[in-house]
FISE-13163 format. One record per residue: residue number from 0; residue in three letters; x, y, z of N, C-alpha, C, O in turn. Coordinates in Angstrom, 3 decimals, padded with zeros to 6 digits. Each point is the difference from the previous one (the first is absolute). Layout:
N
+-----+---------+----------+----------+----------+----------+----------+----------+----------+----------+----------+----------+----------+----------+
: num : residuo :      nxx :      nyy :      nzz :     caxx :     cayy :     cazz :      cxx :      cyy :      czz :      oxx :      oyy :      ozz :
+-----+---------+----------+----------+----------+----------+----------+----------+----------+----------+----------+----------+----------+----------+
: NUM :     Ala :        X :        Y :        Z :        X :        Y :        Z :        X :        Y :        Z :        X :        Y :        Z :
...
+-----+---------+----------+----------+----------+----------+----------+----------+----------+----------+----------+----------+----------+----------+
***
This chain:
138
+-----+---------+----------+----------+----------+----------+----------+----------+----------+----------+----------+----------+----------+----------+
: num : residuo :      nxx :      nyy :      nzz :     caxx :     cayy :     cazz :      cxx :      cyy :      czz :      oxx :      oyy :      ozz :
+-----+---------+----------+----------+----------+----------+----------+----------+----------+----------+----------+----------+----------+----------+
:   0 :     Met :  040.497 :  070.693 :  131.396 : -000.372 : -000.885 : -001.070 :  001.241 : -000.228 : -000.854 :  000.639 :  000.964 : -000.424 :
:   1 :     Asp : -000.291 : -002.199 :  000.167 :  001.174 : -000.336 : -000.791 : -000.422 : -000.237 : -001.445 : -000.530 : -001.056 : -000.345 :
:   2 :     Lys :  000.779 :  002.070 : -000.496 : -000.476 : -000.102 : -001.381 :  000.728 : -001.094 : -000.769 : -000.532 : -000.509 : -000.987 :
:   3 :     Gln :  001.740 :  000.133 :  001.416 :  000.707 : -001.058 : -000.702 : -000.553 : -001.377 :  000.309 :  000.153 : -000.929 : -000.794 :
:   4 :     Ala : -000.789 :  000.795 :  001.935 : -000.562 : -001.292 :  000.384 : -001.329 : -000.270 : -000.712 : -000.446 : -001.146 : -000.054 :
:   5 :     Leu : -000.182 :  002.174 : -000.485 : -001.272 : -000.166 : -000.683 :  000.218 : -000.094 : -001.505 :  000.734 :  000.800 : -000.581 :
:   6 :     Thr : -001.372 : -001.775 : -000.040 :  000.089 : -000.118 : -001.450 : -000.947 :  001.007 : -000.639 : -000.867 :  000.559 :  000.670 :
:   7 :     Lys :  001.037 : -000.330 : -001.965 : -000.873 :  000.925 : -000.708 : -001.451 : -000.462 :  000.085 : -000.900 :  000.826 :  000.152 :
:   8 :     Lys :  000.662 : -002.127 : -000.247 : -001.348 : -000.549 :  000.088 : -000.611 :  000.295 :  001.366 : -001.174 :  000.357 :  000.091 :
:   9 :     Gln :  001.965 : -000.502 :  000.972 : -000.491 :  000.293 :  001.342 : -000.314 :  001.487 :  000.147 : -001.003 :  000.363 :  000.614 :
:  10 :     Leu :  001.855 :  000.502 : -001.175 : -000.241 :  001.432 :  000.074 : -001.285 :  000.388 : -000.713 : -000.720 :  000.890 :  000.456 :
:  11 :     Leu :  000.424 : -001.553 : -001.576 : -001.216 :  000.301 : -000.737 : -001.244 : -000.367 :  000.798 : -001.009 :  000.702 : -000.073 :
:  12 :     Lys :  001.067 : -001.794 :  000.834 : -001.159 : -000.488 :  000.728 : -000.181 :  000.664 :  001.358 : -001.134 :  000.182 :  000.442 :
:  13 :     Arg :  002.202 :  000.179 :  000.219 : -000.073 :  000.507 :  001.368 : -000.292 :  001.482 :  000.028 :  000.424 :  000.746 : -000.883 :
:  14 :     Arg : -001.135 : -000.332 :  001.880 : -000.253 :  001.410 :  000.237 :  001.144 :  000.540 :  000.846 :  000.529 : -000.712 :  000.854 :
:  15 :     Val : -000.151 :  001.938 : -001.076 :  001.103 :  000.612 :  000.737 : -000.293 : -000.007 :  001.495 :  000.896 : -000.265 :  000.802 :
:  16 :     Leu : -002.141 :  000.552 : -000.413 : -000.338 :  000.020 :  001.427 :  000.160 : -001.351 :  000.675 :  000.160 : -000.063 :  001.219 :
:  17 :     Asp : -000.199 : -001.026 : -001.994 :  000.210 : -001.324 :  000.574 :  001.432 : -000.179 :  000.485 :  000.264 : -000.783 :  000.912 :
:  18 :     Asp :  000.653 :  001.512 : -001.527 :  001.413 : -000.185 :  000.308 :  000.578 :  001.037 :  000.955 :  001.014 : -000.253 :  000.650 :
:  19 :     Ile : -001.649 :  001.411 : -000.562 :  000.499 :  001.012 :  000.932 : -000.570 : -000.314 :  001.379 : -001.213 :  000.045 :  000.203 :
:  20 :     Lys :  002.080 : -000.356 :  000.724 : -000.430 : -000.390 :  001.345 : -000.643 :  001.172 :  000.738 : -001.037 : -000.154 :  000.645 :
:  21 :     Arg :  001.656 :  001.312 : -000.746 : -000.530 :  001.209 :  000.625 :  000.684 :  001.213 : -000.621 :  001.100 : -000.101 : -000.543 :
:  22 :     Phe : -001.759 :  001.230 :  000.632 :  000.605 :  001.247 : -000.450 :  000.689 :  000.621 :  001.199 : -000.640 :  000.288 :  001.011 :
:  23 :     Glu :  001.937 : -000.082 : -001.122 :  000.763 :  000.518 :  001.126 : -000.183 :  001.500 :  000.181 :  000.168 :  000.523 :  001.102 :
:  24 :     Thr : -000.511 :  000.167 : -002.183 : -000.279 :  001.427 :  000.066 : -001.411 :  000.225 : -000.520 : -000.341 : -000.441 : -001.098 :
:  25 :     Val : -000.486 :  001.135 :  001.896 : -001.377 :  000.294 : -000.402 : -000.259 :  001.487 :  000.207 :  000.209 :  000.535 :  001.089 :
:  26 :     Leu : -000.666 :  000.122 : -002.147 : -000.354 :  001.418 :  000.057 : -001.517 :  000.084 :  000.082 : -000.694 : -000.483 : -000.895 :
:  27 :     Gly :  000.167 :  001.093 :  001.957 : -001.442 :  000.068 :  000.226 : -000.720 :  000.912 : -000.965 :  000.615 :  000.833 : -000.666 :
:  28 :     Ala : -001.936 : -000.999 :  000.596 : -000.848 :  000.723 : -000.950 :  000.011 :  001.509 :  000.216 : -000.217 :  000.753 : -000.949 :
:  29 :     Glu :  000.458 : -000.302 :  002.150 : -000.020 :  001.440 :  000.289 :  001.383 :  000.652 : -000.091 :  000.181 :  001.138 :  000.435 :
:  30 :     Thr :  000.796 : -001.861 : -001.001 :  001.373 :  000.495 : -000.062 :  000.378 :  000.398 : -001.424 : -000.366 : -000.676 : -000.961 :
:  31 :     Thr :  001.100 :  001.779 :  000.836 :  000.502 :  000.461 : -001.296 :  001.509 :  000.188 :  000.101 :  000.508 :  000.594 :  000.951 :
:  32 :     Ile :  000.198 : -001.116 : -001.956 :  001.444 :  000.213 : -000.116 :  000.238 :  000.847 : -001.238 : -000.481 : -000.328 : -001.085 :
:  33 :     Glu :  001.220 :  001.413 :  001.243 :  000.388 :  000.824 : -001.139 :  001.467 : -000.271 : -000.288 :  000.866 :  000.280 :  000.829 :
:  34 :     Gly : -000.593 : -000.827 : -002.007 :  001.356 : -000.386 : -000.355 :  000.055 : -001.490 : -000.271 : -001.033 : -000.669 : -000.043 :
:  35 :     Thr :  002.236 :  000.149 : -000.139 :  000.183 : -001.414 : -000.338 : -000.127 : -000.884 :  001.231 :  000.611 :  000.267 :  001.035 :
:  36 :     Phe : -001.416 : -001.327 : -001.155 : -000.117 : -001.025 :  001.039 :  000.944 : -001.126 : -000.395 : -000.165 : -000.597 : -001.064 :
:  37 :     Lys :  001.168 :  000.291 :  001.916 :  000.954 : -001.082 : -000.265 : -000.041 : -000.990 :  001.153 : -000.067 :  000.383 :  001.168 :
:  38 :     Ser :  000.108 : -001.690 : -001.527 : -000.015 : -001.025 :  001.037 :  000.754 : -001.231 : -000.488 : -000.060 : -000.351 : -001.179 :
:  39 :     Asn :  000.764 : -000.296 :  002.092 :  000.699 : -001.253 : -000.303 : -000.817 : -001.223 :  000.390 :  000.450 : -001.129 : -000.196 :
:  40 :     Val : -001.652 :  001.336 :  000.750 : -000.848 : -001.093 :  000.457 : -001.376 :  000.098 : -000.660 : -000.335 :  001.026 : -000.593 :
:  41 :     Ser : -000.457 : -002.085 :  000.696 : -001.352 :  000.005 : -000.562 : -000.808 :  001.126 :  000.631 :  000.022 :  000.193 :  001.216 :
:  42 :     Ser : -000.748 :  000.559 : -002.074 : -000.696 :  001.197 :  000.465 : -001.402 :  000.087 : -000.579 : -000.242 : -000.379 : -001.146 :
:  43 :     Ala : -000.681 :  000.887 :  001.964 : -001.380 :  000.229 : -000.434 : -000.339 :  001.463 :  000.225 :  000.262 :  000.547 :  001.072 :
:  44 :     Ile : -000.842 :  000.084 : -002.078 : -000.377 :  001.405 :  000.069 : -001.518 :  000.091 : -000.090 : -000.594 : -000.418 : -000.993 :
:  45 :     Asn : -000.027 :  000.960 :  002.024 : -001.438 :  000.242 : -000.008 : -000.309 :  001.491 : -000.048 : -001.152 :  000.401 : -000.172 :
:  46 :     Gly :  002.185 :  000.409 :  000.323 : -000.140 :  001.450 : -000.049 :  000.458 :  000.548 : -001.342 : -000.178 : -000.641 : -001.035 :
:  47 :     Arg :  000.773 :  001.837 :  001.059 :  000.410 :  000.680 : -001.228 :  001.517 :  000.196 : -000.027 :  000.611 :  000.395 :  000.992 :
:  48 :     Val : -000.024 : -000.681 : -002.151 :  001.412 :  000.300 : -000.228 :  000.056 :  000.936 : -001.194 : -000.375 : -000.374 : -001.111 :
:  49 :     Leu :  000.843 :  001.586 :  001.343 :  000.127 :  000.995 : -001.061 :  001.457 : -000.023 : -000.467 :  000.783 :  000.905 :  000.289 :
:  50 :     Gly : -000.452 : -001.959 : -001.012 :  001.359 : -000.254 : -000.453 :  000.116 : -001.472 : -000.366 : -000.995 : -000.724 : -000.030 :
:  51 :     Asp :  002.213 :  000.293 : -000.246 :  000.254 : -001.389 : -000.403 :  000.001 : -000.935 :  001.205 :  000.277 :  000.414 :  001.125 :
:  52 :     Cys : -000.593 : -001.688 : -001.382 :  000.110 : -001.072 :  001.001 :  001.017 : -001.004 : -000.519 : -000.215 : -000.622 : -001.040 :
:  53 :     Ile :  001.314 :  000.462 :  001.751 :  001.064 : -000.921 : -000.404 :  000.200 : -000.991 :  001.135 :  000.473 :  000.356 :  001.080 :
:  54 :     Val : -000.843 : -001.620 : -001.342 :  000.012 : -001.032 :  001.035 :  000.762 : -001.208 : -000.527 : -000.245 : -000.443 : -001.122 :
:  55 :     Lys :  001.160 : -000.092 :  001.914 :  000.803 : -001.143 : -000.454 : -000.764 : -001.314 :  000.006 :  000.333 : -000.896 : -000.775 :
:  56 :     Lys : -001.332 :  000.753 :  001.612 : -000.747 : -001.268 :  000.102 : -001.414 :  000.201 : -000.545 : -000.182 :  000.607 : -001.055 :
:  57 :     Gly : -000.824 : -001.123 :  001.782 : -001.387 :  000.123 : -000.434 : -000.589 :  001.355 :  000.344 :  000.335 :  000.597 :  001.023 :
:  58 :     Phe : -001.226 : -000.114 : -001.898 : -000.640 :  001.296 :  000.205 : -001.484 : -000.133 : -000.298 : -000.386 : -000.586 : -001.011 :
:  59 :     Met : -000.454 :  001.136 :  001.903 : -001.432 :  000.022 : -000.256 : -000.535 :  001.405 :  000.199 :  000.253 :  000.641 :  001.020 :
:  60 :     Leu : -001.003 : -000.169 : -002.019 : -000.737 :  001.250 :  000.117 : -001.447 : -000.400 :  000.259 : -000.686 : -000.495 : -000.894 :
:  61 :     Gly :  000.229 :  000.714 :  002.129 : -001.337 : -000.430 :  000.404 : -001.115 :  000.769 : -000.682 :  000.255 :  000.944 : -000.747 :
:  62 :     Glu : -001.499 : -001.349 :  001.003 : -001.171 :  000.613 : -000.632 : -000.071 :  001.500 :  000.235 : -000.431 :  000.736 : -000.888 :
:  63 :     Thr :  000.840 : -000.265 :  002.055 : -000.031 :  001.428 :  000.305 :  001.316 :  000.686 : -000.356 :  000.151 :  001.204 :  000.206 :
:  64 :     Gly :  000.794 : -001.965 : -000.735 :  001.325 :  000.533 : -000.304 :  000.038 :  000.793 : -001.298 : -000.746 : -000.268 : -000.942 :
:  65 :     Tyr :  001.650 :  001.265 :  000.922 :  000.213 :  000.831 : -001.184 :  001.492 :  000.286 : -000.127 :  000.669 :  000.308 :  000.987 :
:  66 :     Cys : -000.154 : -000.411 : -002.208 :  001.399 :  000.334 : -000.273 :  000.034 :  000.878 : -001.235 : -000.539 : -000.366 : -001.044 :
:  67 :     Ser :  001.181 :  001.541 :  001.162 :  000.104 :  000.919 : -001.135 :  001.391 : -000.044 : -000.624 :  000.484 :  000.997 : -000.536 :
:  68 :     Gly :  000.144 : -002.151 :  000.614 :  001.325 : -000.186 : -000.596 :  000.126 : -001.416 : -000.506 : -000.982 : -000.739 : -000.073 :
:  69 :     Asn :  002.192 :  000.368 : -000.275 :  000.262 : -001.350 : -000.500 :  000.149 : -000.973 :  001.166 :  000.421 :  000.379 :  001.093 :
:  70 :     Ile : -000.778 : -001.649 : -001.348 :  000.140 : -001.058 :  000.998 :  000.958 : -001.040 : -000.559 : -000.170 : -000.471 : -001.124 :
:  71 :     Val :  001.184 :  000.112 :  001.916 :  000.991 : -000.997 : -000.399 :  000.194 : -000.978 :  001.155 :  000.327 :  000.403 :  001.116 :
:  72 :     Ala : -000.534 : -001.715 : -001.395 :  000.191 : -001.038 :  001.021 :  000.106 : -001.358 : -000.685 : -000.260 : -000.114 : -001.197 :
:  73 :     Glu :  000.642 : -000.922 :  001.958 :  000.036 : -001.363 : -000.551 : -001.411 : -000.480 : -000.309 : -000.318 : -000.352 : -001.136 :
:  74 :     Phe : -000.519 :  000.344 :  002.163 : -001.384 : -000.446 : -000.107 : -000.888 :  001.195 :  000.312 :  000.207 :  000.672 :  001.010 :
:  75 :     Val : -001.198 : -000.394 : -001.863 : -000.861 :  001.166 :  000.201 : -001.467 : -000.423 : -000.072 : -000.405 : -000.755 : -000.885 :
:  76 :     Ile : -000.382 :  001.264 :  001.842 : -001.455 : -000.173 :  000.001 : -000.596 :  001.400 :  000.028 :  000.342 :  000.809 :  000.863 :
:  77 :     Ile : -001.240 : -000.521 : -001.814 : -000.647 :  001.301 : -000.050 : -001.501 : -000.191 :  000.188 : -000.646 : -000.703 : -000.776 :
:  78 :     Ala :  000.091 :  001.339 :  001.820 : -001.444 :  000.012 :  000.216 : -000.521 :  001.433 :  000.007 : -001.208 :  000.222 : -000.092 :
:  79 :     Gly :  002.110 :  000.750 :  000.200 : -000.363 :  001.409 :  000.066 :  000.230 :  000.714 : -001.324 : -000.209 : -000.575 : -001.068 :
:  80 :     Thr :  000.644 :  001.839 :  001.144 :  000.158 :  000.850 : -001.175 :  001.456 :  000.422 : -000.167 :  000.652 :  000.426 :  000.953 :
:  81 :     Val : -000.155 : -000.551 : -002.184 :  001.371 :  000.392 : -000.321 : -000.020 :  000.981 : -001.169 : -000.592 : -000.276 : -001.043 :
:  82 :     Asp :  001.241 :  001.416 :  001.225 :  000.260 :  000.938 : -001.091 :  001.500 : -000.059 : -000.257 :  000.753 :  000.855 :  000.466 :
:  83 :     Gly : -000.329 : -001.865 : -001.207 :  001.418 : -000.224 : -000.283 :  000.184 : -001.402 : -000.536 : -000.963 : -000.755 : -000.133 :
:  84 :     Asp :  002.187 :  000.414 : -000.170 :  000.321 : -001.312 : -000.548 :  000.218 : -001.014 :  001.127 :  000.374 :  000.364 :  001.115 :
:  85 :     Val : -000.614 : -001.642 : -001.426 :  000.206 : -001.084 :  000.970 :  000.945 : -001.018 : -000.615 : -000.258 : -000.511 : -001.090 :
:  86 :     Leu :  001.353 :  000.214 :  001.782 :  000.995 : -000.974 : -000.463 :  000.185 : -001.059 :  001.077 :  000.461 :  000.296 :  001.103 :
:  87 :     Ala : -000.825 : -001.531 : -001.429 :  000.210 : -001.132 :  000.909 :  001.029 : -000.915 : -000.648 : -000.175 : -000.406 : -001.149 :
:  88 :     Ser :  001.234 :  000.077 :  001.859 :  001.048 : -000.827 : -000.602 : -000.374 : -001.475 : -000.057 :  000.610 : -000.756 : -000.756 :
:  89 :     Val : -001.624 :  000.319 :  001.559 : -000.421 : -001.403 :  000.006 : -001.462 : -000.146 : -000.415 : -000.290 : -000.695 : -000.974 :
:  90 :     Lys : -000.643 :  001.338 :  001.695 : -001.422 : -000.180 : -000.289 : -000.795 :  001.228 :  000.419 :  000.308 :  000.644 :  001.003 :
:  91 :     Leu : -001.347 : -000.328 : -001.795 : -000.898 :  001.112 :  000.281 : -001.433 : -000.513 :  000.010 : -000.431 : -000.667 : -000.940 :
:  92 :     Glu : -000.313 :  000.981 :  002.009 : -001.425 : -000.314 :  000.084 : -000.771 :  001.304 :  000.126 :  000.321 :  000.844 :  000.837 :
:  93 :     Ile : -001.343 : -000.687 : -001.678 : -000.842 :  001.187 :  000.030 : -001.401 : -000.467 :  000.381 : -000.640 : -000.738 : -000.749 :
:  94 :     Leu :  000.171 :  001.168 :  001.909 : -001.239 : -000.511 :  000.561 : -001.223 :  000.802 : -000.459 :  000.126 :  001.098 : -000.541 :
:  95 :     His : -001.304 : -001.671 :  000.770 : -001.272 :  000.622 : -000.335 : -000.073 :  001.400 :  000.616 :  000.288 :  000.175 :  001.184 :
:  96 :     Gly : -000.666 :  000.803 : -001.974 : -000.137 :  001.368 :  000.493 :  001.268 :  000.827 : -000.105 : -000.045 :  001.214 :  000.196 :
:  97 :     Ala :  001.164 : -001.830 : -000.497 :  001.256 :  000.739 : -000.143 : -000.061 :  000.892 : -001.237 : -000.652 : -000.337 : -000.988 :
:  98 :     Gln :  001.338 :  001.475 :  001.052 :  000.111 :  000.906 : -001.140 :  001.458 :  000.383 : -000.163 :  000.633 :  000.490 :  000.934 :
:  99 :     Ile : -000.105 : -000.718 : -002.129 :  001.379 :  000.374 : -000.307 : -000.019 :  000.898 : -001.227 : -000.467 : -000.391 : -001.070 :
: 100 :     Arg :  000.983 :  001.600 :  001.244 :  000.165 :  000.920 : -001.110 :  001.496 :  000.114 : -000.249 :  000.668 :  000.909 :  000.494 :
: 101 :     Gly : -000.160 : -001.860 : -001.275 :  001.424 : -000.095 : -000.282 :  000.290 : -001.363 : -000.590 : -000.889 : -000.845 : -000.102 :
: 102 :     Asn :  002.117 :  000.637 : -000.281 :  000.406 : -001.270 : -000.604 :  000.335 : -001.010 :  001.086 :  000.420 :  000.361 :  001.100 :
: 103 :     Ile : -000.616 : -001.645 : -001.431 :  000.375 : -001.061 :  000.929 :  000.973 : -000.948 : -000.697 : -000.090 : -000.231 : -001.205 :
: 104 :     Gln :  001.022 : -000.313 :  001.988 :  000.977 : -000.932 : -000.548 :  000.335 : -001.057 :  001.046 :  000.314 :  000.312 :  001.148 :
: 105 :     Ala : -000.390 : -001.584 : -001.581 :  000.338 : -001.133 :  000.875 :  000.078 : -001.253 : -000.856 : -000.641 : -000.071 : -001.048 :
: 106 :     Pro :  001.425 : -000.929 :  001.482 :  000.026 : -001.268 : -000.733 : -001.339 : -000.727 :  000.053 : -000.390 : -000.657 : -000.965 :
: 107 :     Ile : -000.323 :  000.774 :  002.104 : -001.296 : -000.655 :  000.182 : -000.987 :  001.055 :  000.485 :  000.258 :  000.702 :  000.979 :
: 108 :     Val : -001.399 : -000.596 : -001.678 : -001.023 :  000.982 :  000.354 : -001.341 : -000.711 :  000.154 : -000.400 : -000.771 : -000.872 :
: 109 :     Ala : -000.299 :  001.028 :  001.987 : -001.353 : -000.511 :  000.222 : -000.913 :  001.199 :  000.230 :  000.282 :  000.850 :  000.844 :
: 110 :     Ile : -001.382 : -000.787 : -001.604 : -000.913 :  001.138 :  000.074 : -001.399 : -000.505 :  000.345 : -000.561 : -000.832 : -000.712 :
: 111 :     Ala :  000.005 :  001.341 :  001.805 : -001.347 : -000.394 :  000.414 : -001.044 :  000.728 : -000.823 :  000.217 :  001.118 : -000.467 :
: 112 :     Glu : -001.351 : -001.774 :  000.299 : -001.141 :  000.624 : -000.641 : -000.364 :  001.247 :  000.805 : -000.092 : -000.060 :  001.226 :
: 113 :     Gly : -000.114 :  001.177 : -001.902 : -000.354 :  001.243 :  000.679 :  001.175 :  000.926 :  000.260 : -000.196 :  001.116 :  000.482 :
: 114 :     Ala :  001.407 : -001.546 : -000.788 :  001.171 :  000.869 :  000.117 :  000.094 :  000.868 : -001.249 : -000.414 : -000.420 : -001.080 :
: 115 :     Val :  000.960 :  001.643 :  001.223 :  000.119 :  000.932 : -001.117 :  001.468 :  000.382 : -000.180 :  000.670 :  000.415 :  000.947 :
: 116 :     Ile : -000.185 : -000.562 : -002.180 :  001.373 :  000.391 : -000.335 : -000.058 :  000.937 : -001.193 : -000.505 : -000.361 : -001.063 :
: 117 :     Lys :  001.026 :  001.566 :  001.248 :  000.087 :  000.956 : -001.101 :  001.479 :  000.195 : -000.297 :  000.626 :  000.939 :  000.490 :
: 118 :     Gly : -000.078 : -001.837 : -001.297 :  001.415 :  000.012 : -000.333 :  000.359 : -001.280 : -000.715 : -000.872 : -000.802 : -000.336 :
: 119 :     Glu :  002.150 :  000.611 :  000.104 :  000.486 : -001.188 : -000.698 :  000.353 : -001.106 :  000.989 :  000.365 :  000.256 :  001.147 :
: 120 :     Ile : -000.485 : -001.495 : -001.627 :  000.437 : -001.163 :  000.771 :  001.223 : -000.568 : -000.706 : -000.074 : -000.375 : -001.170 :
: 121 :     Lys :  001.197 :  000.310 :  001.877 :  001.233 : -000.562 : -000.555 :  000.405 : -001.199 :  000.833 :  000.123 :  000.078 :  001.222 :
: 122 :     Met :  000.080 : -001.184 : -001.911 :  000.432 : -001.211 :  000.687 :  001.372 : -000.372 : -000.542 :  000.190 : -000.105 : -001.212 :
: 123 :     Ser :  000.756 : -000.093 :  002.109 :  001.392 : -000.205 : -000.412 :  000.299 : -001.423 : -000.448 :  001.071 : -000.258 : -000.548 :
: 124 :     Gln : -001.993 : -000.664 :  000.772 :  000.185 : -001.386 : -000.427 : -001.213 : -000.405 : -000.819 : -001.029 :  000.675 :  000.023 :
: 125 :     Val :  001.153 : -001.770 : -000.738 : -001.142 : -000.511 : -000.751 : -000.981 : -000.601 :  001.001 :  000.255 : -001.055 :  000.581 :
: 126 :     Ala : -001.352 :  001.724 : -000.392 : -001.036 : -000.451 :  000.932 : -001.292 :  000.690 : -000.385 : -000.003 :  000.942 : -000.793 :
: 127 :     Ser : -001.069 : -001.407 :  001.347 : -001.277 :  000.646 : -000.270 : -000.492 :  000.684 :  001.265 :  000.404 : -000.341 :  001.112 :
: 128 :     Val : -001.278 :  001.306 : -001.307 : -000.621 :  000.672 :  001.127 : -001.077 : -000.929 :  000.551 : -000.819 : -000.524 : -000.755 :
: 129 :     Thr :  000.822 :  000.322 :  002.060 : -001.013 : -000.829 :  000.644 : -001.116 :  000.911 :  000.487 :  000.253 :  000.975 :  000.707 :
: 130 :     Arg : -001.484 : -001.289 : -001.083 : -001.158 :  000.741 :  000.475 : -000.735 : -000.883 :  000.987 : -000.096 : -001.211 : -000.196 :
: 131 :     Phe : -000.433 :  001.822 :  001.273 : -000.695 : -000.813 :  000.987 : -001.141 :  000.780 :  000.628 : -000.028 :  001.230 : -000.035 :
: 132 :     Val : -000.906 : -001.965 :  000.608 : -001.089 :  000.571 :  000.779 :  000.339 : -000.253 :  001.455 :  000.263 : -001.139 :  000.387 :
: 133 :     Glu : -000.264 :  002.189 :  000.427 :  000.355 : -000.126 :  001.415 : -001.043 : -000.834 :  000.718 : -001.184 :  000.335 : -000.006 :
: 134 :     Lys :  001.627 : -001.427 :  000.627 : -000.902 : -000.898 :  000.723 :  000.219 :  000.063 :  001.500 : -000.788 : -000.549 :  000.771 :
: 135 :     Arg :  001.855 :  001.217 : -000.354 :  000.288 :  000.092 :  001.422 : -000.873 :  001.071 :  000.625 : -000.335 :  000.996 : -000.643 :
: 136 :     Lys : -000.030 : -001.205 :  001.899 : -000.783 :  000.993 :  000.723 :  000.906 :  001.145 :  000.377 :  001.166 : -000.198 :  000.343 :
: 137 :     Arg : -001.711 :  001.400 : -000.411 :  000.786 :  001.188 :  000.314 : -000.165 :  000.378 :  001.432 :  000.590 :  000.982 :  000.450 :
+-----+---------+----------+----------+----------+----------+----------+----------+----------+----------+----------+----------+----------+----------+
***
């Protein structure tokens, strides 16, 4: 995804999943990593990471996913549970049922109805938090 080719207005309207063609790294639901997970490509975690997740491109923590550390990536989608801070350099989407116990920071934040955040929301640019009701089939 070329973040320079997208205007701020387009980023506000588009969902991150619309732009990520595929996740090149996928961690299954029955897998646990102890330590830092690092990736230079788009990654999806459906299992457990007991440490930080540092991804250069898009990152998704699936519904069954759990991270007990900080998450840092360009584009972040959270559907699972995070015990740590989340930093997205471009956009953060928090889906229905997600739970974050930590602070979140991103220029653009979208929060679905039913998501839970126990922490501060920091936005590095003048923008508003977008709230939405998930209409896509799961």
